[in-house]
LUMFI-94690 format. One record per residue (C-alpha): x, y, z; chain. Coordinates in nm, 2 decimals, always signed. Layout:
<recs>
<rec><east>X</east><north>Y</north><up>Z</up><chain>A</chain></rec>
...
</recs>
This chain:
<recs>
<rec><east>+0.00</east><north>+0.00</north><up>+0.00</up><chain>A</chain></rec>
<rec><east>+0.14</east><north>+0.33</north><up>-0.10</up><chain>A</chain></rec>
<rec><east>+0.18</east><north>+0.64</north><up>+0.17</up><chain>A</chain></rec>
<rec><east>-0.13</east><north>+0.80</north><up>+0.06</up><chain>A</chain></rec>
<rec><east>-0.34</east><north>+0.51</north><up>+0.12</up><chain>A</chain></rec>
<rec><east>-0.18</east><north>+0.45</north><up>+0.46</up><chain>A</chain></rec>
<rec><east>-0.22</east><north>+0.82</north><up>+0.53</up><chain>A</chain></rec>
<rec><east>-0.62</east><north>+0.80</north><up>+0.46</up><chain>A</chain></rec>
<rec><east>-0.65</east><north>+0.51</north><up>+0.66</up><chain>A</chain></rec>
<rec><east>-0.47</east><north>+0.69</north><up>+0.95</up><chain>A</chain></rec>
<rec><east>-0.69</east><north>+0.97</north><up>+0.91</up><chain>A</chain></rec>
<rec><east>-1.00</east><north>+0.78</north><up>+0.92</up><chain>A</chain></rec>
<rec><east>-0.86</east><north>+0.56</north><up>+1.22</up><chain>A</chain></rec>
<rec><east>-0.84</east><north>+0.89</north><up>+1.41</up><chain>A</chain></rec>
<rec><east>-1.17</east><north>+1.03</north><up>+1.30</up><chain>A</chain></rec>
<rec><east>-1.32</east><north>+0.72</north><up>+1.42</up><chain>A</chain></rec>
<rec><east>-1.15</east><north>+0.73</north><up>+1.75</up><chain>A</chain></rec>
<rec><east>-1.26</east><north>+1.09</north><up>+1.78</up><chain>A</chain></rec>
<rec><east>-1.61</east><north>+1.01</north><up>+1.72</up><chain>A</chain></rec>
<rec><east>-1.63</east><north>+0.73</north><up>+1.94</up><chain>A</chain></rec>
<rec><east>-1.46</east><north>+0.95</north><up>+2.24</up><chain>A</chain></rec>
<rec><east>-1.75</east><north>+1.23</north><up>+2.16</up><chain>A</chain></rec>
<rec><east>-2.01</east><north>+0.95</north><up>+2.15</up><chain>A</chain></rec>
<rec><east>-1.89</east><north>+0.81</north><up>+2.49</up><chain>A</chain></rec>
<rec><east>-1.87</east><north>+1.17</north><up>+2.67</up><chain>A</chain></rec>
<rec><east>-2.22</east><north>+1.23</north><up>+2.56</up><chain>A</chain></rec>
<rec><east>-2.38</east><north>+0.90</north><up>+2.71</up><chain>A</chain></rec>
<rec><east>-2.60</east><north>+0.87</north><up>+3.00</up><chain>A</chain></rec>
<rec><east>-2.42</east><north>+0.72</north><up>+3.30</up><chain>A</chain></rec>
<rec><east>-2.67</east><north>+0.40</north><up>+3.24</up><chain>A</chain></rec>
<rec><east>-2.54</east><north>+0.38</north><up>+2.88</up><chain>A</chain></rec>
<rec><east>-2.19</east><north>+0.41</north><up>+2.99</up><chain>A</chain></rec>
<rec><east>-2.25</east><north>+0.14</north><up>+3.26</up><chain>A</chain></rec>
<rec><east>-2.41</east><north>-0.09</north><up>+3.01</up><chain>A</chain></rec>
<rec><east>-2.11</east><north>-0.04</north><up>+2.79</up><chain>A</chain></rec>
<rec><east>-1.90</east><north>-0.13</north><up>+3.05</up><chain>A</chain></rec>
<rec><east>-2.09</east><north>-0.46</north><up>+3.14</up><chain>A</chain></rec>
<rec><east>-2.09</east><north>-0.53</north><up>+2.77</up><chain>A</chain></rec>
<rec><east>-1.71</east><north>-0.51</north><up>+2.77</up><chain>A</chain></rec>
<rec><east>-1.65</east><north>-0.69</north><up>+3.09</up><chain>A</chain></rec>
<rec><east>-1.88</east><north>-0.95</north><up>+2.96</up><chain>A</chain></rec>
<rec><east>-1.69</east><north>-1.00</north><up>+2.64</up><chain>A</chain></rec>
<rec><east>-1.33</east><north>-1.00</north><up>+2.82</up><chain>A</chain></rec>
<rec><east>-1.47</east><north>-1.27</north><up>+3.03</up><chain>A</chain></rec>
<rec><east>-1.57</east><north>-1.48</north><up>+2.73</up><chain>A</chain></rec>
<rec><east>-1.25</east><north>-1.41</north><up>+2.57</up><chain>A</chain></rec>
<rec><east>-1.07</east><north>-1.53</north><up>+2.89</up><chain>A</chain></rec>
<rec><east>-1.26</east><north>-1.88</north><up>+2.89</up><chain>A</chain></rec>
<rec><east>-1.20</east><north>-1.94</north><up>+2.54</up><chain>A</chain></rec>
<rec><east>-0.83</east><north>-1.89</north><up>+2.58</up><chain>A</chain></rec>
<rec><east>-0.83</east><north>-2.12</north><up>+2.88</up><chain>A</chain></rec>
<rec><east>-1.01</east><north>-2.37</north><up>+2.65</up><chain>A</chain></rec>
<rec><east>-0.77</east><north>-2.34</north><up>+2.36</up><chain>A</chain></rec>
<rec><east>-0.48</east><north>-2.36</north><up>+2.63</up><chain>A</chain></rec>
<rec><east>-0.60</east><north>-2.68</north><up>+2.75</up><chain>A</chain></rec>
<rec><east>-0.66</east><north>-2.85</north><up>+2.43</up><chain>A</chain></rec>
<rec><east>-0.31</east><north>-2.75</north><up>+2.30</up><chain>A</chain></rec>
<rec><east>-0.17</east><north>-2.89</north><up>+2.63</up><chain>A</chain></rec>
<rec><east>-0.35</east><north>-3.21</north><up>+2.59</up><chain>A</chain></rec>
<rec><east>-0.24</east><north>-3.25</north><up>+2.24</up><chain>A</chain></rec>
<rec><east>+0.11</east><north>-3.18</north><up>+2.31</up><chain>A</chain></rec>
<rec><east>+0.11</east><north>-3.43</north><up>+2.60</up><chain>A</chain></rec>
<rec><east>-0.05</east><north>-3.69</north><up>+2.34</up><chain>A</chain></rec>
<rec><east>+0.21</east><north>-3.60</north><up>+2.09</up><chain>A</chain></rec>
<rec><east>+0.50</east><north>-3.64</north><up>+2.34</up><chain>A</chain></rec>
<rec><east>+0.37</east><north>-3.97</north><up>+2.47</up><chain>A</chain></rec>
<rec><east>+0.33</east><north>-4.09</north><up>+2.11</up><chain>A</chain></rec>
<rec><east>+0.71</east><north>-3.96</north><up>+2.02</up><chain>A</chain></rec>
<rec><east>+0.82</east><north>-4.14</north><up>+2.31</up><chain>A</chain></rec>
<rec><east>+0.66</east><north>-4.49</north><up>+2.23</up><chain>A</chain></rec>
<rec><east>+0.79</east><north>-4.45</north><up>+1.86</up><chain>A</chain></rec>
<rec><east>+1.14</east><north>-4.40</north><up>+1.99</up><chain>A</chain></rec>
<rec><east>+1.10</east><north>-4.68</north><up>+2.21</up><chain>A</chain></rec>
<rec><east>+0.96</east><north>-4.92</north><up>+1.94</up><chain>A</chain></rec>
<rec><east>+1.26</east><north>-4.82</north><up>+1.70</up><chain>A</chain></rec>
<rec><east>+1.53</east><north>-4.91</north><up>+1.97</up><chain>A</chain></rec>
<rec><east>+1.40</east><north>-5.25</north><up>+2.05</up><chain>A</chain></rec>
</recs>
């Protein structure tokens, strides 16, 4: 992407950030709390998914390690 395209994207990003800031500042306290609750809920769901993925990867790693040890043992016998 050329510099002109990057500059336009950067400008759009700054504009979107400024709009979001303005929108947040003009929210009622109840709307702000709903937004915070939604962000916290989303964060909790992401953490749960990460834990699930870590557990699955750990299980697969242990299976592969056991399988490799078995294969190495079979090859030496």
